[in-house]
C-alpha positions as CSV (number, residue, x, y, z in Angstrom):
1,M,125.2,108.4,157.7
2,T,123.4,105.2,157.1
3,V,124.8,104.5,153.7
4,S,127.8,102.4,152.8
5,T,129.8,105.3,151.5
6,K,131.1,106.7,154.8
7,S,134.6,107.0,153.2
8,N,133.4,109.3,150.5
9,W,133.9,112.9,151.6
10,A,131.9,114.2,148.6
11,L,128.8,113.1,150.4
12,C,129.7,115.4,153.3
13,V,130.6,118.2,151.1
14,C,127.4,118.1,149.3
15,Y,125.6,117.8,152.7
16,E,127.2,121.1,153.7
17,T,126.3,122.9,150.5
18,M,122.6,122.2,151.0
19,T,120.5,125.2,151.8
20,V,117.2,123.6,152.1
21,S,115.4,121.8,154.9
22,T,116.1,118.3,153.6
23,K,119.6,117.9,155.1
24,S,118.5,114.6,156.6
25,N,118.0,113.0,153.2
26,W,121.3,111.4,152.2
27,A,119.8,109.9,149.1
28,L,120.3,113.4,147.5
29,C,124.0,113.2,148.2
30,V,124.3,109.6,147.2
31,C,122.7,110.4,143.9
32,Y,125.3,113.2,143.4
33,E,128.1,110.6,143.6
34,T,126.4,108.1,141.3
35,M,126.3,110.7,138.5
36,T,127.9,109.5,135.3
37,V,127.7,112.7,133.4
38,S,130.5,115.3,133.0
39,T,128.7,118.0,134.8
40,K,129.2,117.0,138.5
41,S,130.0,120.6,139.4
42,N,126.6,121.7,138.1
43,W,124.0,121.3,140.8
44,A,121.3,122.2,138.4
45,L,121.6,118.9,136.7
46,R,121.8,116.9,140.0
47,V,118.7,118.5,141.5
48,C,117.1,120.3,138.6
49,Y,117.4,123.3,141.0
50,E,119.3,125.9,138.9
51,T,117.5,125.3,135.6
52,M,114.1,125.9,137.2
53,T,112.1,128.6,135.5
54,I,109.2,128.2,137.8
55,S,108.6,129.5,141.3
56,T,109.4,126.3,143.1
57,K,113.2,126.6,143.6
58,S,112.8,125.6,147.2
59,N,111.2,122.3,146.1
60,W,113.6,119.5,146.8
61,A,111.1,117.1,145.3
62,L,112.9,117.7,142.1
63,R,115.9,115.9,143.6
64,V,113.9,113.5,145.5
65,C,112.1,112.5,142.2
66,Y,115.5,111.2,141.1
67,E,115.5,108.7,144.0
68,T,111.9,107.6,143.5
69,M,112.6,106.5,140.0
70,T,111.5,103.0,139.2
71,V,112.9,102.8,135.7
72,S,116.3,101.6,134.6
73,T,117.5,105.0,133.6
74,K,118.6,106.5,136.9
75,S,121.9,107.5,135.3
76,N,120.1,109.9,132.9
77,W,119.8,113.3,134.4
78,A,117.7,114.5,131.5
79,L,114.9,112.7,133.3
80,C,115.1,115.1,136.2
81,V,115.5,118.1,133.9
82,C,112.4,117.1,132.0
83,Y,110.6,116.6,135.3
84,E,111.0,120.3,136.0
85,T,109.9,121.5,132.7
86,M,106.6,119.6,132.9
87,T,103.6,121.8,132.9
88,V,101.0,119.0,133.2
89,S,99.5,117.4,136.2
90,T,101.2,114.1,135.8
91,K,104.5,114.8,137.5
92,S,104.3,111.6,139.3
93,N,104.4,109.6,136.1
94,W,108.0,108.8,135.2
95,A,107.0,107.2,131.9
96,L,106.5,110.8,130.7
97,C,110.2,111.5,131.3
98,V,111.3,108.3,129.8
99,C,109.4,108.9,126.7
100,Y,110.8,112.4,126.6
101,E,114.3,110.9,126.4
102,T,113.5,108.4,123.7
103,M,112.2,111.1,121.4
104,T,114.0,111.3,118.2
105,I,112.1,114.3,116.8
106,S,112.6,118.0,117.2
107,T,109.7,118.5,119.5
108,K,111.2,117.6,122.8
109,S,109.9,120.8,124.3
110,N,106.4,119.8,123.8
111,W,105.2,117.8,126.8
112,A,101.8,117.0,125.3
113,L,103.6,114.5,123.2
114,C,104.7,112.6,126.2
115,V,101.4,112.9,128.1
116,C,99.6,111.5,125.1
117,Y,102.1,108.8,124.9
118,E,101.1,107.6,128.3
119,T,97.4,107.5,127.7
120,M,97.8,105.4,124.7
121,T,96.0,102.1,124.8
122,V,97.2,100.8,121.5
123,S,100.3,98.7,120.7
124,T,102.1,101.4,118.8
125,K,103.8,103.3,121.7
126,S,107.1,103.1,119.8
127,N,105.7,105.2,116.9
128,W,106.3,108.8,117.5
129,A,104.3,109.9,114.6
130,L,101.2,109.0,116.7
131,R,102.4,111.6,119.3
132,V,103.2,114.2,116.7
133,C,99.8,113.9,115.1
134,Y,98.3,114.2,118.6
135,E,99.8,117.6,119.0
136,T,98.7,118.9,115.6
137,M,95.1,118.1,116.3
138,T,92.8,121.1,116.2
139,V,89.7,119.2,117.2
140,S,88.2,118.5,120.5
141,T,89.0,114.8,120.5
142,K,92.6,114.8,121.7
143,S,91.8,112.0,124.1
144,N,90.9,109.6,121.3
145,W,94.0,107.8,120.2
146,A,92.2,106.0,117.4
147,L,92.4,109.3,115.6
148,C,96.2,109.1,115.7
149,V,96.4,105.5,114.9
150,C,94.3,106.0,111.8
151,Y,96.6,108.9,110.9
152,E,99.5,106.5,110.7
153,T,97.7,103.9,108.6
154,M,96.7,106.5,106.1
155,T,97.8,105.7,102.5
156,V,96.4,108.9,101.0
157,S,98.1,112.3,100.5
158,T,95.9,114.1,103.0
159,K,97.6,113.4,106.3
160,S,97.5,117.0,107.2
161,N,93.8,117.1,107.2
162,W,92.4,116.2,110.6
163,A,88.8,116.0,109.4
164,L,89.8,112.7,107.8
165,R,90.8,111.4,111.2
166,V,87.8,112.7,112.9
167,C,85.5,111.2,110.4
168,Y,87.3,107.9,110.7
169,E,86.3,107.7,114.3
170,T,82.7,108.6,113.9
171,M,82.2,105.7,111.4
172,T,79.6,103.2,112.4
173,V,80.2,100.9,109.4
174,S,82.4,98.0,109.1
175,T,84.8,99.6,106.6
176,K,87.0,101.5,109.0
177,S,90.1,100.2,107.1
178,N,88.9,102.0,103.9
179,W,90.3,105.5,103.8
180,A,88.3,106.3,100.7
181,L,85.4,106.8,103.0
182,C,87.3,109.5,104.9
183,V,88.5,111.1,101.8
184,C,85.0,111.3,100.4
185,Y,83.9,112.8,103.7
186,E,86.2,115.7,103.2
187,T,85.4,116.4,99.6
188,M,81.7,116.7,100.4
189,T,80.3,120.1,99.7
190,V,76.8,119.3,101.0
191,S,75.3,119.8,104.4
192,T,75.1,116.2,105.3
193,K,78.6,115.5,106.4
194,S,77.3,113.7,109.4
195,N,75.7,111.0,107.3
196,W,78.1,108.2,106.7
197,A,75.8,106.5,104.3
198,L,77.0,109.1,101.8
199,C,80.5,107.8,102.1
200,V,79.6,104.2,102.1
201,C,77.6,104.7,98.9
202,Y,80.6,106.6,97.5
203,E,82.7,103.5,97.9
204,T,80.1,101.0,96.5
205,M,79.7,103.0,93.3
206,T,80.3,101.2,90.2
207,V,80.0,104.1,87.8
208,S,82.6,106.5,86.6
209,T,81.4,109.4,88.6
210,K,83.0,108.7,91.9
211,S,84.1,112.3,92.2
212,N,80.5,113.5,92.2
213,L,79.1,113.4,95.7
214,A,75.7,114.5,94.4
215,L,75.2,110.9,93.5
216,C,75.7,109.9,97.1
217,V,73.4,112.6,98.3
218,C,70.7,111.5,96.0
219,Y,71.3,107.9,97.1
220,E,70.5,108.8,100.7
221,T,67.4,110.9,99.9
222,M,65.8,108.0,98.0
223,T,62.5,106.8,99.5
224,V,62.1,104.0,97.1
225,S,63.2,100.4,97.3
226,T,65.8,100.7,94.6
227,K,68.7,102.1,96.6
228,S,70.9,99.4,95.0
229,N,70.4,100.8,91.6
230,W,73.0,103.5,90.9
231,A,71.4,104.3,87.6
232,L,68.8,106.3,89.6
233,C,71.5,108.5,91.0
234,A,73.3,108.8,87.8
235,C,70.1,110.0,86.2
236,Y,69.6,112.4,89.1
237,E,72.8,114.1,88.2
238,T,72.2,114.4,84.5
239,M,68.8,116.1,85.1
240,T,68.6,119.6,83.5
241,V,65.1,120.3,84.8
242,S,64.0,122.0,88.0
243,T,62.6,118.9,89.6
244,K,65.7,117.3,90.9
245,S,63.9,116.7,94.2
246,N,61.4,114.4,92.6
247,W,62.6,110.8,92.6
248,A,59.7,109.6,90.5
249,L,61.6,111.1,87.5
250,C,64.5,108.9,88.2
251,V,62.4,105.9,88.9
252,C,60.5,106.4,85.7
253,Y,63.8,106.8,83.9
254,E,64.9,103.4,85.0
255,T,61.7,101.6,84.2
256,M,61.6,102.9,80.6
257,T,61.5,100.2,78.0
258,V,61.8,102.5,75.0
259,S,64.8,103.9,73.2
260,T,64.3,107.4,74.5
261,K,66.1,107.2,77.8
262,S,68.1,110.3,77.0
263,N,65.0,112.4,76.8
264,W,64.0,113.7,80.1
265,A,60.8,115.3,78.8
266,L,59.3,111.8,79.0
267,C,59.9,111.6,82.7
268,V,58.9,115.2,83.3
269,C,55.6,114.6,81.4
270,Y,55.1,111.4,83.4
271,E,55.3,113.3,86.7
272,T,53.2,116.2,85.5
273,M,50.2,114.1,84.6
274,T,47.0,115.6,86.0
275,V,44.6,112.9,84.9
276,S,43.1,110.1,86.9
277,T,45.0,107.6,85.0
278,K,48.4,108.4,86.4
279,I,48.5,105.3,88.5
280,S,46.9,102.8,86.2
281,T,48.9,103.9,83.2
282,K,52.3,104.4,84.8
283,S,53.6,101.3,83.2
284,N,52.6,102.5,79.8
285,W,55.3,104.6,78.3
286,A,53.4,105.2,75.1
287,L,51.6,108.0,76.9
288,C,54.8,109.9,77.4
289,V,56.2,109.0,74.1
290,C,53.1,110.3,72.5
291,Y,53.4,113.5,74.6
292,E,56.8,114.1,73.1
293,T,55.8,113.5,69.5
294,M,52.9,115.9,69.7
295,T,53.1,118.8,67.3
296,V,49.9,120.5,68.4
297,S,49.4,123.2,71.0
298,T,47.7,121.0,73.5
299,K,50.7,119.3,75.1
300,S,49.2,120.1,78.5
301,N,46.2,118.0,77.8
302,W,46.9,114.4,78.8
303,A,43.5,113.3,77.5
304,L,45.0,113.5,74.1
305,C,47.6,110.9,75.0
306,V,45.2,108.7,76.9
307,C,42.8,108.7,74.0
308,Y,45.8,108.0,71.7
309,E,46.5,104.8,73.6
310,T,42.9,103.7,73.7
311,M,42.5,104.0,70.0
312,T,41.8,100.8,68.3
313,I,42.0,102.1,64.8
314,S,45.0,102.2,62.5
315,A,45.3,105.9,62.5
316,K,47.4,106.3,65.6
317,S,49.7,108.6,63.8
318,N,46.9,111.0,63.1
319,W,46.5,113.4,66.1
320,A,43.3,114.7,64.8
321,L,41.7,111.4,65.7
322,G,43.0,111.9,69.2
323,V,41.6,115.4,69.3
324,C,38.4,114.1,68.0
325,S,38.4,111.4,70.6
326,K,38.9,114.0,73.3
327,T,36.1,116.2,72.0
């Protein structure tokens, strides 16, 4: 014996009851004596030997692990017990056992919670909710703690929806603190979930149709320089024609200076012009207005409207003059 407890026969008794090849390691016996729990007669607690459910009963490392502890909880045998129930490849990391003991939730049997605890790089190690969320993840980004951190800072009622956390991480905008972006991400029913601009636009909306993501979709598909004008998207949604994919209709809608904004036929007619004056007369709404007020069967003939506008007589209300002009 090389320890200072030569007068303690328990050390010798324990020495004799050893059935493994580590009889020369007195630390195992010393640890036996320093136990402060009421189960001294139970070797399973001392060496985690009896409670083992794996095929390593002959592995004294379970007892040795007790001695190699570098934390201040040597008197807590639960650390050794937890050591044995570990099914991960980080047995050498005592922090996992320490975290196991400090758990105040009902998931002590789940080691992933402790493993994730150790890989945390944030300052919220004391927050078990982060570990719990880690375990309930069904995505392939378990190694990304930001997902758990965001989970905790959520102020919405959708904590159980991991897609919100995943979307949070893939954000490339400077509004990570705004959960509305994640919420909108989840409520999307279009095939452009990977496009964050849709969520960003969702947040910057100043209209009363925030719940309609179609407005955001239209926002993104715009090829004009008026992305900042939500009226274009609003008009997009109220369209009842089959030309929703044509932004010119919305652009024209916005540039209208007449009192017939609610009449989409004006925009439709604007786009369906087949005459060579489509460009030079785009700013002239009178052509579309006239189109709508036509009561003859020649609505498809833009020449009538063109002639209508170029008339210099006071008989503009007389379509016969327009027809005459055409002929």
